[in-house]
N, C-alpha and C positions, 0 to 999 in steps of 0.2 A: 281885513288886511292885518298883517303882522303888527305894523306900527299902531294901528287903531286899537288892537287888542292889548298891546303893551301900555298904551296911554290910559286906557280905561281901567286896567288893573292897577296901574300906579296911582291914578287919581283916587280910586276907591280906598287903597291902602293909606294914602296921605290923609284923606278925609276921615279915615277911621283911627288916625293917630299912631299908625305903625311907623316906627323909626326905620330909616334906610329903605323907604318905599321903592326907590328906583332900583336898588339892588335886589330886593325881594321880588319885585314884579318881573325883573329879568330872569331870576331863578325859576319862578313859576312858569314863565313863558317857555323857557328852555325845556323844563320838565314836560310840558304838554306838547310842544311842537318840535322839539329838538333843535330849535334855532336860538343861538346866543346873540351877543351884542354885534358881532361881525355880520351875521346874516341879517340882523335887524337894520343895520346901516345900509348894507348893500342891496337887500331885497325886501325893504319895508313894505312894498306894495304887494308882496306875495299873499295869496289867499289863505285864510284859516277856515277849516271845515266847521260845520255846525257842531259836530261832536267835540272838536277841540275847544271851540268857543264856550260851549256849555260846561266842559270840564274846568276850564280856566276860571269861569265865573264861580263855579262851585267851590274850587280851592280857595279863591279869593275871599269868598264869604266865610269859609271856615277859618281862614287866617284872621279875619276880623274879630273872631271870638277869642283871639289870642292863642289858638291852637298853634303849637310850634311849627315854624317853617320847616325845620329839619324832618319832623314827622310827616309833613305833607309831601316832601320830596322823597322820603324813604331812604335817604342816604346823606352822608356828610363827610367832609374830608378832615383828616387830622394828620398834620405833618406830611402832607402829600399822599396819604393813604386813604383810599375810598372805603367807607364803612357803611354797612346797612344799619339804619336806626329806625325806631318806631316805638309805639306805646310799650312800656315795660322796661325800657333801658334808658339810662342817663345819656343825655346828648353830649358828645365830646366838645370841649371848650378850648379856646385858645390859651386860657390861663394854665391848663394842664400841660401845655408844652414846656412850661418852666420846670415842672417835675420831670418830664421825660428827658429834657436836655441835661439835667443833672445826672440822670442815669446814664445817658449816652457818653457824657464826659468821663464818668467813672469806668465805663466799659471799654474805652479806647485802648487798643492794643491787647485786648483780652477776648479773642474769638472763642466761641463756644463756652463762655462763662455761664454758670448756672444761675438763673434768676427766677424769682417768683413774683407774680403780680397778684396782690390780694384785693378782693372786691373789684374784679377785672371789668365788669360791665360789658360794654361792646367789644372790649379787647384793644382799645386805642393804644394804651401804653405798651401792653404785651406785644402787639404786632410791630410797634415802632422799634422795640428792643431787638426783636428777631430780624426784622427786615433791614434796619439801619445799622445794627451793631453785630449781627450774627450770633446773638446770645441764644442759649438753649433755655427757653422760657416755659414755665408752667403758669397758667392763668387760672385762678380760683374764683369761682362765682357761685353764689347760692341760689339766686332767683331763677325759677324755671324760664321765664320770659327773657331775662337778660342772658342766660346761658345759651338759649337758642340763637340769639343775635351773635354771641361770641363764636359759636360754632359756624354760623353762616359767614362771618367775617374771616375766620381762619381759612375756610374753603375758598371764599371769594378772592383772597389774596395769595392763595397757594402757599400758605405758611405751615411751618412745622410746630407751631405753638401747641403745647399740650393743654387741653381744656379739662379742668376738674371741677365737677359740681359738688361743692362741699361748703361747710361752715368754717370760716377762718378762726372762730373762737375755739374750735376743737381739732381741726385737721392738722394743726402743727405737729401733732404726735406722729404723723406719717412721714415727716421729714427728719432726716438724721441731723444731729447737732453738728455744726461746723461744715455743713455740706453746700452752702450757698454763697455765691459771690455778691449777690444783690437781692434785697427785698424792697419792693416798691408798692405803694398803695395810695390811691385816691379814695379814702374811705368816706362813709357818711359822716359829716361833721357839723351839720346845722343843729343848734340847740332846739329841742322840741318846741319851746315857746315861740320860736321865730319862724317856724314852718309856714304858718298862716300869713305871715307878712311878706313872704317871697313874691317876686313879680309874677304876674298872671300866667305867663308862659310856663314857669317852673311848676305851677300847680298841676300841670298835666304830666309831669315826670314822676317816676315811682318814688313814693315816700320812703321806702326801705333804703333807697340809694342816697337819701338826704339826711335822715334822722340819726343824729349822733348821740341821742340820749339827752338827759336833762341839761347837761352843760356842754354837749357836743363832743365830749372827750371819750366816750365809751370805747370806740374802736381804737383810738390811739393808745389807751391804757393797755388793752389786750394785745395789740400788735407789738408794742415795745416790750411788754413783759414776756409774752410767750414765744415770740418769733426771733428776738435778738440772739438767743443761743444757737439758732440755725445758721447764723453767719459764720464763715470761716474768718480767721484773723485777717484784717485788711478788707473784709467785706463791708458793703455799705447798705444802710437803710435810708430810703428816700420816701418822704411823706408829703402829700399835698396838704396845705393848711387853709383853714378858714380864717376870717378876720379875727385878730386879737388872740390867735391860738399859738403863735410862735413861741412865746416864753413858756407857757405850761407844757408844750410838747418838748421843748429843749430840756426842761427840767426832768421830764420822764427819761429822756435819753441819757442825761448826766447820771441819773440814779443807776442806770445799767452800765455805767463806766464806759460809755461811748465817747469817742474823741473826734476832733476835727469838725465839731458841730457848727454848721453855718446855714444861713437861709438865703434864698434868692427872691428878689422882687418880681412881681408880675408887671404888666404894662401899665397898670394903674397905680403903681407904687406901694402895693400891699405885699407883705412877706407871704409868698404863696407856696413855697416849698422849703423843706429842710433836708439836709443830708448829714449823716453821722457815720463814723467808721468804727468798726469793732477792732 
């Protein structure tokens, strides 16, 4: 029965030390059977097939290895947008909404503004800018696997985002100076020495999307140095930040004579994003 399958999954996750076991068990049950909380309450005695029970058990056991829930489901939501995710692409996180909302605020009243999303990954930010602000967005991603997910998500959501597979350290040459209204990036920013200390689930995510170099600042330095000239006057650069990176990133922006520099906090009280105006 549905309720028995749910309880067994939840109990296994709880015993395995998985936080939010109730939520995750419900996600897995919905993924396998198509039944969510409402169906569980109204039709808890409905039968579960042997195949469904076996699949739910298999997914539960894999989750207990700390394999990410999002990868098991094959999709995740970001700002109301459904995105395909899986091995090889960074999982969209709630904290990144701070970065996206700074962009959306800047783009208010500017339909068809030209924007570029650097290190775009699954396309979470790029799709949000196109779907929620009507911007003309170019999403740049180097990784083969991540680029494949980016393309899938553009098609999945019937977006006009232009996907470009290229290296942000060099492809700035293809963009004209003063041509962009917005540059946004959630770049790799974890210092190399801290990668091994990240939570177990993060160890399954692509290291290339996390590794920001010795001090975590490699991508910030390149983006601020090479991409700032691509902004038109009044254009904005928005960057997601790692812990304790607000001040050094703001200093990079000041050296480029950017103005209106300010940061926004995430839900945990960390300075998670910075915006600066050219």
